[in-house]
C-alpha positions as CSV (number, residue, x, y, z in Angstrom):
1,A,31.3,-10.1,-21.6
2,A,29.4,-12.5,-19.3
3,A,31.2,-11.1,-16.2
4,A,30.2,-7.6,-17.3
5,M,26.6,-8.6,-17.8
6,L,26.6,-10.3,-14.4
7,G,28.1,-7.2,-12.8
8,A,25.4,-5.1,-14.4
9,A,22.7,-7.4,-13.2
10,L,24.0,-7.3,-9.6
11,V,24.1,-3.5,-9.7
12,T,20.5,-3.4,-11.0
13,S,19.1,-5.7,-8.4
14,A,20.9,-3.9,-5.6
15,Q,19.3,-0.6,-6.7
16,A,15.8,-2.0,-6.9
17,A,13.7,-1.4,-3.8
18,N,10.7,-3.1,-2.0
19,I,7.5,-1.4,-0.9
20,V,9.0,-0.1,2.5
21,E,12.3,1.1,1.0
22,T,10.4,2.9,-1.8
23,A,7.9,4.5,0.6
24,K,10.9,5.7,2.9
25,G,12.6,7.2,-0.2
26,A,9.5,9.1,-1.3
27,G,9.4,11.1,2.0
28,K,5.6,11.4,2.2
29,F,4.7,8.2,4.0
30,A,6.2,8.6,7.5
31,T,2.8,8.0,9.2
32,L,2.1,4.9,7.1
33,L,5.6,3.5,7.8
34,A,5.3,4.2,11.5
35,A,1.9,2.5,11.6
36,A,3.3,-0.5,9.6
37,E,6.2,-0.8,12.1
38,A,3.8,-0.5,15.1
39,A,1.5,-3.2,13.6
40,G,4.4,-5.5,12.9
41,L,3.7,-5.4,9.1
42,A,6.8,-3.7,7.9
43,G,8.5,-7.1,7.4
44,A,5.6,-8.4,5.3
45,L,5.7,-5.3,3.2
46,S,9.4,-5.8,2.6
47,G,8.9,-9.5,1.8
48,E,8.6,-11.5,-1.4
49,G,5.1,-10.5,-2.6
50,P,3.7,-9.9,-5.0
51,L,1.6,-7.2,-3.2
52,T,-0.4,-4.2,-4.2
53,V,-0.5,-1.4,-1.6
54,F,-2.9,1.5,-1.7
55,A,-0.6,3.9,0.2
56,P,-2.2,6.9,2.0
57,T,0.1,9.9,2.2
58,D,0.9,11.7,5.5
59,E,-1.6,14.3,4.3
60,A,-4.2,11.6,4.0
61,F,-3.6,10.5,7.6
62,A,-3.8,14.1,8.7
63,K,-7.4,14.3,7.3
64,L,-8.5,11.7,9.9
65,P,-10.3,13.0,13.0
66,A,-7.9,14.4,15.6
67,G,-6.4,11.7,17.8
68,T,-7.3,8.8,15.4
69,V,-3.7,8.0,14.4
70,E,-2.3,8.3,18.0
71,N,-5.1,6.1,19.2
72,L,-4.4,3.4,16.6
73,L,-0.7,3.5,17.4
74,K,-1.3,2.5,21.0
75,P,-0.1,-1.1,21.8
76,E,-3.6,-2.1,23.0
77,N,-5.1,-1.2,19.6
78,K,-2.7,-3.2,17.6
79,D,-5.4,-5.5,16.2
80,Q,-7.4,-2.6,15.0
81,L,-4.3,-1.0,13.4
82,V,-3.5,-4.3,11.6
83,A,-7.0,-4.4,10.3
84,V,-6.9,-0.9,9.0
85,L,-3.5,-1.3,7.3
86,S,-4.2,-4.8,5.8
87,Y,-7.3,-3.3,4.3
88,H,-4.9,-1.3,2.1
89,V,-3.1,-4.4,0.8
90,L,-3.9,-7.0,-1.9
91,G,-2.1,-10.3,-2.0
92,R,-1.4,-9.9,-5.7
93,K,-0.1,-7.4,-8.2
94,L,-2.8,-5.2,-9.7
95,T,-1.8,-2.4,-12.0
96,A,-4.0,0.3,-13.5
97,N,-3.9,-1.2,-17.0
98,M,-5.4,-4.4,-15.5
99,L,-8.6,-2.6,-14.5
100,P,-11.7,-2.7,-16.7
101,G,-13.6,0.5,-17.3
102,R,-16.1,-0.4,-14.6
103,A,-16.2,-1.2,-10.9
104,I,-14.6,-4.4,-9.6
105,H,-14.3,-5.9,-6.2
106,V,-11.1,-7.3,-4.9
107,R,-10.1,-9.1,-1.7
108,T,-7.6,-7.6,0.6
109,I,-5.3,-9.5,2.9
110,K,-7.4,-8.3,5.9
111,G,-8.4,-11.4,7.9
112,S,-12.2,-11.5,8.4
113,G,-15.2,-9.3,7.9
114,D,-15.1,-6.4,5.6
115,R,-12.2,-7.3,3.3
116,V,-13.3,-6.4,-0.2
117,L,-12.3,-3.1,-1.9
118,R,-14.4,-1.5,-4.6
119,I,-12.1,-0.3,-7.3
120,E,-13.3,1.7,-10.3
121,K,-11.5,3.1,-13.3
122,S,-13.3,5.9,-15.2
123,T,-12.4,8.8,-17.4
124,S,-11.8,10.9,-14.2
125,G,-9.3,8.4,-12.7
126,V,-9.2,5.5,-10.4
127,T,-11.0,5.3,-7.0
128,V,-10.6,2.7,-4.3
129,D,-13.6,2.7,-2.0
130,D,-13.9,6.5,-1.5
131,A,-10.2,7.3,-2.0
132,N,-8.7,8.7,-5.1
133,V,-5.6,7.2,-6.6
134,I,-3.3,10.2,-7.0
135,S,-0.3,8.3,-8.4
136,A,-0.6,4.9,-9.9
137,D,1.7,2.0,-10.8
138,I,4.9,2.7,-8.8
139,M,6.6,-0.6,-9.5
140,V,8.8,-2.1,-6.8
141,D,10.6,-5.4,-6.3
142,N,7.7,-7.1,-4.5
143,G,4.7,-5.5,-6.2
144,V,3.2,-2.2,-6.9
145,I,2.2,0.9,-5.0
146,H,-0.8,3.2,-5.7
147,V,-0.7,6.5,-3.8
148,I,-4.2,7.4,-2.4
149,D,-5.5,10.7,-0.9
150,K,-7.5,9.1,2.0
151,V,-7.1,6.4,4.6
152,M,-9.7,3.7,4.0
153,L,-11.3,2.4,7.2
154,P,-12.9,-1.1,7.1
155,S,-16.5,-1.0,8.3
156,N,-15.8,-3.8,10.8
């Protein structure tokens, strides 16, 4: 019986996925994944965690002004790309049921300057800065993903 339980535990852990694997499997985060790879952050998003990622969809990236994504992906703009992406990540797990019914401010993993997100839970849903959470609490091995409809740009 112990061997059967151990076997089941191994199968379960092998099937669980981290943030990057889950985003790849969803099929609507190709731009985010390409950006994380270009910024050298894919490894961190696959790491231990816990992390909370506010993940813009490909559609959200498409709403940016023409040329913005291509410009950010240039090697000479890596620091700026890292700043934008890390502005979407918290160094802890934050689920929707942990939010009070008012605005709170949380620190991102972004290095310096503007690194606080305003998160508000109301009867109409959850907003992060000026992005709407369109799918919340996607649990992964190393944290949680909240899908958002807009790319959030730090002010500095």
